[in-house]
C-alpha positions as CSV (number, residue, x, y, z in Angstrom):
1,M,0.1,-2.4,-0.5
2,R,0.6,-3.6,-4.1
3,I,-1.9,-2.4,-6.7
4,Q,-3.6,-5.3,-8.4
5,S,-6.0,-3.4,-10.6
6,I,-7.3,0.2,-11.1
7,D,-10.8,1.3,-12.0
8,G,-11.0,5.1,-12.1
9,F,-9.9,6.4,-8.7
10,V,-10.3,3.0,-7.0
11,A,-7.6,0.4,-6.8
12,R,-7.8,-3.2,-5.7
13,C,-4.7,-3.6,-3.5
14,E,-3.1,-6.6,-1.7
15,A,-0.7,-7.0,1.1
16,R,0.2,-10.2,2.8
17,G,-2.9,-12.0,1.5
18,V,-5.3,-9.2,2.5
19,E,-7.1,-7.4,-0.3
20,R,-8.8,-4.0,0.0
21,E,-10.3,-1.3,-2.2
22,V,-8.2,1.8,-1.9
23,S,-9.0,5.3,-3.0
24,L,-6.5,6.9,-5.4
25,F,-8.3,10.3,-5.1
26,L,-5.4,11.9,-3.2
27,M,-2.9,10.7,-5.8
28,Q,-4.7,11.7,-9.0
29,D,-1.6,13.7,-10.2
30,E,0.6,10.6,-9.9
31,T,1.0,7.9,-12.6
32,L,0.0,4.6,-11.0
33,A,-0.3,1.1,-12.5
34,P,-0.9,-2.5,-11.4
35,G,2.2,-3.7,-9.7
36,D,3.1,-0.4,-8.1
37,F,3.3,-0.1,-4.3
38,V,1.5,2.5,-2.3
39,M,1.3,3.5,1.3
40,V,-2.3,3.4,2.5
41,H,-3.8,5.3,5.4
42,V,-7.5,4.9,6.3
43,G,-8.4,3.7,2.9
44,Y,-6.5,6.3,0.8
45,A,-3.3,5.8,-1.1
46,I,-1.1,8.6,0.2
47,Q,2.3,7.9,-1.3
48,K,3.9,5.7,-4.0
49,V,6.8,3.7,-2.7
50,T,9.5,1.5,-4.2
51,P,9.3,-2.3,-3.7
52,E,12.4,-1.9,-1.4
53,E,10.6,0.8,0.7
54,A,7.5,-1.4,1.0
55,R,9.6,-4.4,2.1
56,S,11.5,-2.2,4.6
57,S,8.2,-0.8,6.0
58,W,6.8,-4.3,6.6
59,E,10.1,-5.4,8.3
60,L,9.8,-2.4,10.7
61,F,6.2,-3.1,11.3
62,D,7.0,-6.8,12.2
63,L,9.7,-5.6,14.6
64,A,7.3,-3.3,16.4
65,L,4.7,-6.1,16.7
66,A,7.3,-8.5,18.0
67,A,8.5,-6.0,20.6
68,E,4.9,-5.3,21.7
69,N,4.4,-9.0,22.2
70,D,7.5,-9.5,24.4
């Protein structure tokens, strides 16, 4: 997800038009800013990723969904 804004340890994030509040508690030693991409698991940001890694992850997810629907 892409970080839209940060307030303490809570970020407002967006991915494909879906917005969520995401906890940054597990990444408090990492420097994060609006525009950064993070991998999110059960409401927690767990890893900072590059824009290329984020795009690649979405492409793999789309392939898995397409294969499941065949």
